[in-house]
N, C-alpha and C positions, 0 to 999 in steps of 0.2 A: 241325733234325733231319734227317741225312744220308740218302740214298737207299738207302745200303749199310748202313745200322745195322741192320738185321734181318738181315742174312746170318749164318750160324752160323760158328763158328770152324775147325770141321773139316767136312768135306763129308760125312762118315759121320753127323754129327749131323741132316743134312738129307733124306737119302735114306729114302723112306717104306717101310714095309712094305705091300706092295701088297695089302691089304684090299680086298673088294668095296666098301666105303664109299669107300674113299681112291681106288680106281680110277675109281669113277663120277664124281667131284668132278673128279680131273685131266682125265677126257675132257670133261666138260663145259667146263672152263676152256680146254682146247685148242680145243673147236669153237667157244667164244665169241670166242677167237683168230680163227681162220679166217673166221667170219662178219663180224666187225669189219673184216678187211682187204678182204674184198669188198664189203660195203655201204659201205664209205668210198670204194673205186674206182667202184662204181655211182653213187653220189651226186655224185661229182666228175667222172666221166668218161663216164657212160651206157654202154649197150651197145656202141657203135663203139668207144670207147677200151679197153674189156675185151678186145674181139674182136683188135684190135691187138697189145694186150700178152698175148694168152693164151698163148703158148709161153712166155713168161719167166714169167709166173704159175705155170704148171704146175711149174717148176722151183723158183722163190723161195717158194712157198705151204708146202709141206713141210718145206723147211729152216727157215723162220721159226717155223712151229709147233713143231719140234724144238727150237729155240733158246728159244723162250717156255716150253717144259716145262722147261729147265733153269731159267730164271729163276723159275719158280713153285716148283719144289722148293727152289731155294736159299733162297727168301723164305718158304718154308714155308707157303704159301697154301692147300695142301689139309688143314693140321693143324685149322683153325678149325671148330667145328660151325656149320653154318647155322642151327640153331635159336637158337643165341645171339650172331649176327651183330650187330657193334658198331661203334663209331667206329673203334676200333684195328684192326678188319678191313678197314674201308672205306679207312684210311689206308695199310693194307699192299697194297691194290689199286691205291690212287694210286700208289705206288713201282713195282709191278710193270710198270704201264701207262706211267709216264712212263719207266723203263728202256727198254723196248720201243721208244716214240716216239722217243726220243734215239738208240738203235741205227739204226732207220729212216732219221734225218736223217744220221748219220755216214755209213752205206751209200749214202744217195741224193747226198748232197753232196761227199763225198770219193772213195768207192770206185768207183761205177758211172756217175754221170752223165759225167765228166770222161774217162774212158779207154774205156769200154765202150759205153756206150748212146748217146752223142753228145747226150743231153737227159736232163732230171730224169725218173726212172722213176716217184717219187711226186709230188713237188713239195709245198711247206709247207702248202697247205690240205688236201690230201689226208691228210698225216701228223696235222694237227691234228683233222681229223675221225675219223681212226682212234683217236688217244687218247681223244676225249670217247666215241666208241661201245665201245672196249674197257673203259674205266670202268664204262660202262652195262650192258654185257652180263655182266661178272664181279659187279659189284654189286647189279644188280637182281633178279636170281633169288634172291640170299641173303636179301635184305630181303623180297621177296615170300614166301619160304619162313618166314622168321620170322613175318611177318604172318600166315600160314595157321595156325601153331602157336598164335599168340596167340588167334586166332579160334576156334579149336578149344577151347582153354582157356576162353574165355568161354563158348562154348557148353555145355560140360560143366557150368559154373556154373550156367547157366539150368536145365539138366535137375535139377540138385540144388541148390536154391536156397541160397546161403551167407547167412551172418548180415552184414547192413550194418554197417559199422563206420566210426569216425571215427579217422583217424590222426593222432595230435598229436606234435609235432616239426618241426624245421626242414626246408628242402628237401632238403640233402643225405642226412640220414637217411630222410626219405620216399621219395626216389628209389630208395634200395636196396632198400626193402621192397616198393615197387611193383613194380620189376624183377623181384623174387622171384616175386611173384604173377603176372606175365605168363608168365615161364618154366615156372611149374607147380611150383616149390620149394614155393610155399606154395600150399595148396588150402582151399577152402570159405570164403574170406574176400573180400569185396566192399568195397573203401574207397569211401565216399559221398563224402567231402570230407576235408580236411587242416586242422588247427587248428595254426599255426606261431607260436611265440613271435618269431620275427624279422620287425620291419617291413617289411623289403625284398621279404618272399615274400607280402604280403598283396595280393589280388585277382589272382594268377597262378594259372597252370594248369601243372599237373606230370604228365606222361604221361596227360594227358586227365582228371585230377582237380584240381577247384578248391580253392584255399585260401580258406576262407570266413570266418576268423576268427583269433583267439588262443585259447589254451586256456582262458582264463577265459569264453570263449563258449561253452563246453560246452552249457549246458543250453538257450542261445538256438538253437544249431545243431541241437539235437535237436528242438526244438519246430518250427522251419521245416520239416525233414524229415517230421515227423507231419503237418504240414497239407499235404504233397503223398502222403499216405497210403504214406510210407516209415519203417518203424520202425527205429531204430538201436538195435542191442542191445548193442554193445561200443564202448569206446574202447581203443585200441591206443597205448602209449605208446614213443616210440623212445627211445634213449640220451639224446639233447638234451634231452628232455622230463622227464627224471628228474634233470637238474642241480639244486642247491639254488635257484639264482635263478630256475629256471622255476615254482617253487613247485608241485611235482607232487601235494602233498596236497591243494591246492584243486580239483584236477582229482578227485582221488578222493573229496572231499565233495561235489562238485555230482554226481558219478556216483552215489552212494549215495543221494541225495536224490531223483533221477529213475529210480533203479531199472535202471542199465545196469552192465555188467560192465567192469571195467578190468584189462588184462593189458598186459604188456611184451614188446618182442622183444630179443634180446642185441644187445650190441655186437660186431661182426665180429672184434674182436682178443682176445676171451675165449676162444674155441673152442667156444663153445657151438652146439648146432644151431640153425638160423634157423627157430624154432618160438616159439608163442606160451606165456607162463609166468607165474603170479602175480606182482604186484609183492609183493617182500619189502622187510624194512627195510635189507637191505643195498644194495637200490637207492638209498635214499634218504639215503646218507651225505652229511653236510654238507661234505666234500670229495671230489674226483673219485678214484676207485680207482686205486693206483699199480699200473703193469704194469713188471715188471723183466724185463730181459734176461737169458734163460736159457741163451744159447749156452755161457758157461764152464760153467755147473752141469751142462749136457748133455754137454758133453765130460768133466767129471770122473766121472759117474754112468754112462755108457753101458758096457755090457760089464761093470759091478762087482758084487760080492755086498755086498748092503746090510743090515743089520740095525736094526729099529725096534722100541723098547721102548714099551709103552703104545698098541700099534698097534692097538687096538681103540676108543681115544678119538677125540673128534672130530678133534682136532690130528693124531694119530697115524695115523688112518685117511686123512685127506688126504694126509699125507706119504706113505703107502704108495702112493697112486694117483699121485701125481706122480713119484715115484721109477721106477714102471713107464713112465710116458708118457716119460721120458728115456731109457728103454732099458736100464735094469740086467738084468742076466743072472740074477740070483739076489736072493731077496726072504726075508728072515727075520722073520716079525711074532711079537714076544713080548708076551703079554698075560696078566694074571693072572685075567680075568673069562671064563668058558667062553662065555657068550651073545656077548659082545663079539667073542673071536675068532672064533667060528663065524661071525658075521655078516660081519666084514671079509674073512676068506678066501673066504666064498661069492661076495662082491661082486668082489674080486680075480680069482677064477677065471673070472668071468663077463665080465672086460673084454676078453677076447682077446689079453693080452699072452702073448708066447712064453716070459716069464722063470719060472724055476723059483720057486715060491712055498711056503714052508714055514710053518707056523703052530705055536708051541710055548706051553702053559701054563706061566708061570713068573713067580716074584714077584722084582722087583728087589733085595729084601731078602735073598733066598737067595743068598748070595756064591758057593758051590759050584755050584749050580746054573746061574747066569749064566756062570761062568767054563767049565764044561762045554759050554754050549750053544755060546757063542763060538769056543772051541777046536775043536769039531766043525765048526762052520760056517763058520769063518775068513773074517768080514767084512773087507770093504776099507773100508767106512763104517759108521758106527754114529750113528744118531740117537735120542737119549734123550730121548723124550716122557713116560714114565711118572712121575707126582707125584701129590701131594695138592695141590690148588690153590685151595680155598675158604679165604677169610681167617677167617670165624667158626668153622668146623669144625676149622682147623688150631690156631687159638688154643685151641679147647677141648680138644682132643686132641693137645697139644704133643708127646708123645713119638712118637704116629704120624707125624706131620710129620716129626720127627728120623729116623725110621728109613727112612722112604720118600725124604725128599727129600734126606737128606745119606748116611746109609749106602746108600741105592740107588743115589745118584750115584758114590759112591766104588767100589763094587762094579761098577759098568758101567764106568767109566774104567779100573780097574786091570785088568778082563777085556778090554777093548779093546787097553789096551797090551799086555797080555801075548800076545795073539794076533796082534799086529802089525797091526792096523788102521791104514790110513793116516790117519784123522782120526775123531773122536768129537764129535757136536755135541750140546751141552745146550740143551734148550728152557727158557730163564728167563723173567723177568717184570720188568716196571717196578717192581713192589713191591719187588724186591732193593735198590734203592738208598735208601740212609738209610733203612733199615727200621723201620718201626712194629711190625709183626706178627711173629708166629712164623714164617708163610708168606714172608714177605719175607726174614728172618733165614736160613731154612734153604736158601732158594734163592740167597742171596747166598753163604753158606757154600759151596754146591756150585759157584758160580762160582768162587771163590777156589781151590778144589780143582783144578778144570779148569785154571786159569790156572797154578797152580803145576806141576802135571803137565806142561803145555805149556812151562814156562821149563826145567823139570828136562830134559825131552827136547832142547831146542835146545841147552842146554849140553852134553850129551853126545853130540850128533850129530857124527860125523866129516865134515869138509868134503866137499861134492859130493854126500852122501847125501840121499835124498828126505827131507822134513820129515815128521814124523809130529805132525799137529796136533790140539789140544783146545780147543773154542771154545766159547762161549756165545751164544745169541741171545737178546735181550730183546723181548717183545710186550708192547704194551698190551692191552686187554679185546678179545677175539676175538668177534665178533658171530656168533650162532647156534650157538656152542660149547656143549658139555655144563654146564649150571648157569651159563651167562652170564644177564645181565640181560634180554637181548630174550626168551628164552622165558617168563621170569617175567613180564615185563610183558605179554607176548602173553596168557598165561593169565588174568591179572587184568582185562584188558579183556575178554576172553571171558566173564568172569564178573560183567560188568558194573561193574567197581571196587569200591574205589578202586585206582589204581596207588600203589604205596609207595616212596618215595625216602628214602635215610638224611638228607639234608640238602641244602636248596635251594642250595647253592653248590656242590655235589658236582660234579667235572668228571672226565673220564677221556679216554685216547688211545682209539681204536677202531680196528680193522682186520677185513677180512673173513679167513674161515678160507684162501681162496685166496692174499690177500696174506701172512699169517702164513707160509704154506708156500714161495712164491715166494721170501720173505727168507731162510728157512733154506737153500734150495738156492742161492741167490745168494751168500749167504755163505760157504758150503761152496767153491763154486767158487773164490772169492777167496782164502781160507784156504789151501786146498791147492794152488793154482797159483803163490802168491808165493814161499812157502818161505823167508823171512827170518828172521833170529834173532829180530828184535825186531818182528815183524808183530803187529797187533791180536788179541786173543783174545775180545773182547765186540763183538758186532754189534748195531745197532739200526735198525729202521725209521724213516725220517723220516715221522712221520705227521701232520705238521702242526699245526694248531691242537688242542687238546684240545676235547671235545665235553662241554656242559652236560647232566647226567643229564636235568635236567627238559626241555631242548629234545628229546633224544631220546624221551622218554616222550610230549611233546606229537606228536611226529610220527608216532609208532606208533599214537596214538589216531586222528589224520587218517587213517593209513594204513587202519584200518578204517571209514573214512567218517563220524567221529564227532567232536564238538567238546570239547576238553579244558576242564574246569570246567563244562561243560553236560550234556554226555552221561555223561562219565566223570570222577570227581573225582581229585585228586592230593593225597595225604598224605604227609607227613614223619614218620619214625619215630625219628630221631636217630641218631647216629654209631654203629657198633659199634664193639666193642673191637679195636685193630690197623689202623683204617683211617684215613685222611688224607683232605680234600677235594680235594687235587690231587696226582698222582703226577710222579715225576722220571723222566729218560731216563738222566742221568748222574750219578755222584757227583761230590763237589768236587774229589777230587784224581785225577780221570779226566780224559786230555787227548783232546778231540775231533778226530777226524781224518777225512779224505775217503777213499772207498775207490774211486772212480772209477765205482762201480756207481749208476744212477740210484735214488735213493730208499733208499740203504743207506749207513749212516755207522757209524764204529767208534771203540773207545775203548781207550786204552792207560793203564794204571795200576799204580802199585807193588803188590804182593801178598805176603803170607808165603811163607815158603820151605817146601817139602814138608814138611820135618823138623817145625816148630811145628805144622803143620796135622795131621799123623799124632798129635801128642800131644793135641791138642783133641779129635780124635776119639776117642781113648781114653778122655779126660774125658766126652765126651757118651755114650759106650758105658755107662760107670759111672753115671751121672746117669740115664739111661733105665732101666737095671735096678733101681736104687734107687727109681725114680720121684720123684727129687729136682728139681723144676720151678727151684727157685732156683739151684741148681748149674747147671744147663742155660742158664738165663739169662746167669749169670755168664761161662761160657765163650764163648757166643756174644758177649758185649759183649768180651771180650779179643779174640776173633778178628776182629769188625767194631766198631771203634770208634765208628762212629756209629749203631749199633744203639740205637734208644731205647724199646724194649719193656720192659715190667716184668713180673715174675712176681707175678701176685695172690695 
């Protein structure tokens, strides 16, 4: 690491605005520099030597202090807050002190000694003493001030006794949280000990807190502290303690048996505040949550006008929040349910975003209404999240599924095309692949229509003109979304069971709402930025291995501190019409390709032209009007050869 690596590229970046605090810090550092010089002279030369050099020191010292001020400003020594003094700050002090000491060597051995003074003015020993004293005088007060603030924090905790807690997780995670407590960022928490899953952490002491065992030792650790009249009231799980191989559900079950609360702290890369929160099922995913790079999506969304249909639903609402976080200038929220529209617009208004937020009640089935809204608003991007999505309901109400999922998508796509939107993004599902259900078939038909529009626009686009893209994004099951299996299982567990599963071999791909929305914005960035004629028009999140629904149910039961099969029974109700035990991500005729975006893959496949699709849409319209279910199934089978659904 070079001594000059911390210098700014431009001097203007380093020059401070002289606030009272910065002025005080700089005055302290310059006084410390003068003191280090004088003490080094005194230790080496005593009073007689200083008296002999008094005239030279009077000239030299102010000039050297001025030089030191320039070095400190260039190294930005004044910028760091003493309350958070840390190793990087001490390294910066080492750089500054070394530069000043080397400057003295150059001055003493090259410029002064040979030509003017006739002897060494400082000498190597004096310069070495100065170097040591300079680091001590600059770094010592910073460390002492940090310790002073730390003792004040501890004193305030004694005055208002916090809950004694056990911190569960490896040393790296525990150190971050302990530092937050020391700095006062987390209050009313006192960590009594650490339980780490790492063998290397055992019997270690971290920031004054001992590692007393592994997560499985929770009950023993609580008993040991009770024997010393210290009551442990809470176990705090760090991100490393929530990994599947750390078996967090075992900690939850032990905690329930001994009557202590279990909470978690967020990972630093998710942008959540560093505060305690309940452990949710999303925290117990059997794979690590995928974090996508949003730089490209932010570049695409920032400053744009964006419309979201179904903006009051769980996916649509999170999309709205993410879009605002990426700096959209205007947002149109389209929702057909008044309570949902009111809730999301109130939430967005309170988010502090500077974007212009507009909420409109509208049904995507109303072609004229959607066309007028888009023409008036002029969106650059359209996210189409409005849909009917529950397999049994759409299976029983097939005509409504066609109206919303097929006709609604056609209306939104045509309106987006007519108003010149840069891109439309359809929220699809893995059930659209080789569909067995009416839900899967209607969503697959919607995908085909977007693919056909995308291809038609690409064929008509003059060379050099920006692409107008129509893409689809396929999800697995979204944890915590409206109507998902998680709230259902949670309600059944709270009611005492049983937890009902359709089949013991049922497996599904799962993702969190945040992951789902990350996929959408990342795919949007990829689609809009590339602009080639044969770009993929279907994007999929690489969700790893599918999850057995029974495993999810068992983990949720343990999340509540109960034992599956003992406290809560699991029963099987049989596969419902339109369901399969395993879902697919790609059709057989789709070519799997990489996108260059971590966690996102894409598909390219042959699809019908826009003309035949419009003919099938006309046939579906007639079948819905006549309530002819058999005709609707025949048309969907013609459009989707691998559709295996049957009209009852």
